N, C-alpha and C positions, 0 to 999 in steps of 0.2 A: 296430323293437322298441319295445314300449310301456314305460311307466314301471314297471309291475309285473312285467314279464317280465325274467328275468335272462339273462345270456349263456349259461348252461347250458341254457336252455330254447329257444334259437334253433334253428330248423329246420335251417339249414345253417351251422354255425359256421365252416367253412373259407371259405365265400364271404364271411361277415362279417369274418373275420380278413383276408382278401385286400383287402377294401374299406378297412379301417382302415389297413393297411400302405401301400396306395396313397395314401390321403389324407395320411398322415404322411410320405410320400416316403421309404420304406424298402425300395427295390427288392431289395436283396441279401438282406435278411431274408425278404422274400416268396419269393424264389427258393430260399432255402436251408433254411427252417425245417423242412419235412417230412423232408428228407434228414438234417439234423442231429438231429432228434428220434429218428429211427430208429437212427442211429449211437450216440447217447447212451444209448438204451434198451438196445441190444445190449452196450454197454460198462459199463453200470451207473453212468453219470454223472448226478449230481444236477441239479435244475432251475437253480440259480444258475450252474453251469458250462455248462449248455446255453445259457442266455441270454448268458453271457459269450462263448461261441463265436459266436453270432449277431451280437452287438455288435461283436466283433473283425472279423468278415468284412465287416460294413457299413462299419466304419471304414477298413479296408484298401482296399476298393473306392472309397470316397469320396476317399481320399488319391491313389489311382492316377488317378482321373478328374481331380482337381485338377491334378496334375502334367502330365497330357496337355493340359489346357486352357491351362495356363501356357506350355507349349512351343509350342502352336499360336499363342497370343497374341503370343509373342515374334517370330514370323515369321522364324525362322532360315532361311537359304537351304537349298535342297534339296541333298543331297550329290551330288557328281558322281562318275561311275564312271570309274575308270582301268583301262586295259587293259594 
């Protein structure tokens, strides 16, 4: 994108958005933005609430992954099966 070209003039804004979200390490937003945009449009939800939904999902997913990493790092013994 040149300095005079705006983001609205980009030939493929979805590809550019995907690129930026990957660079910013926002995988959940990348995976969810289209679905959430569609749902918010159907429900008449405004842009700030749309962004809030995306940010909440990103936050929840990061928290989930952090807990999973900490559990793995703790190296708890594997549960044994009782019959």
